N, C-alpha and C positions, 0 to 999 in steps of 0.2 A: 609634439613640438609646441613650445610656448608661443603664445600670440605675439610676444615681443620679438621673437625670432624672425617674424615676417615683416616687421616694420622696416621701411626703407631708410637707410642711413648712408652716410659718407664716412669711409675709413681712410685716413691718411696715415701711412706708416713710413718711417725712415729707417732703412736697413743699413747697418754698418757691417764691415768686414771686407773680405775679398769678393766683391759683388759686381765689379765692372770688368768688362772684357772677357767674361767667362760664360756668357749665355744666360745670365740670371734674369734679365728683363724678358727675354723670350720665354723662359720657364714660367715666370710670373704671369705673363699674358696667357699662356696655354692653360694654366690652372684657373685663372679668373674666367676665361671663356667657358671652361668646363662647368664652372659654378654659376654661369649665367650673369656675371657681373659686368659692369661697364666702367671704363676709367683709363688710367695711364700708368706706365712705369717709366721713370725718367732718371737718367744719370745726373748726379749733382757734381759740381766742381770739387767738392771736398771728399769725393770718393764714395759717398753713400748713394743709394738708390731710393728715390721717393716713389711710393706706390699709393695711388689714389684710386679707390674702388667704391662704387655705389651699387646698392641692391639690398636685398633682405639682410637684416642684422645677422642672422644665423649663418648665412653664406659668407658674409664679410668676416665673421669670426673664424670660419673654417679657413679662409685664405690667410688670415693673420696667423693661425696655428701652423699652417704650412710654411709660412715665411720664417718662423722662429723655432719650429720643432722638426723632428724627423718625419718625413713623409710616410704615410701608411703603405702597407702592401698594395701593389698595383699602381702606385703613383710614381712616375719617374723621379729619380733622385735629384735633389736640388743642386745646381752647379755652384761652384765657389765655396766660400765658408762664411757663414753668418756669425758675427760676434755679438750682435745686439739689435733689438728692434724697439723703437719708440713709436707710440701710436697716439692718434687723436681721433675722436668720434665727433661727428657733427651732423647737421641736417643735410639731406641730399640737395644738390644744386641742379641736377639734370645735366643735359648737354649731349654730346655726341654718343651715338650708339656704338657698341663694340668696345674693345680694349686695345689700346695702342702703346707701342714703345716709342719713347722720345729720346 
């Protein structure tokens, strides 16, 4: 594993598609906790879900791949239908432990 994969970062991802009212935030929370990340998944008024995750870069990248791609074998299927994901990477801010749905 590359040393950069262990650098702590903050990933903010905005997920478009049919992602509200289908269990998507719960699914994101479960995947984030499995990866040892902390953060939130929040429904936005425009129908998107905002995912904020902090932790090692490699684990955040894995979560991003799960948001936008087909889950690998052994990972429960993603609810809803994702049509696009926009992302922003920044320095971690710290905060609450765990991962929460809002």
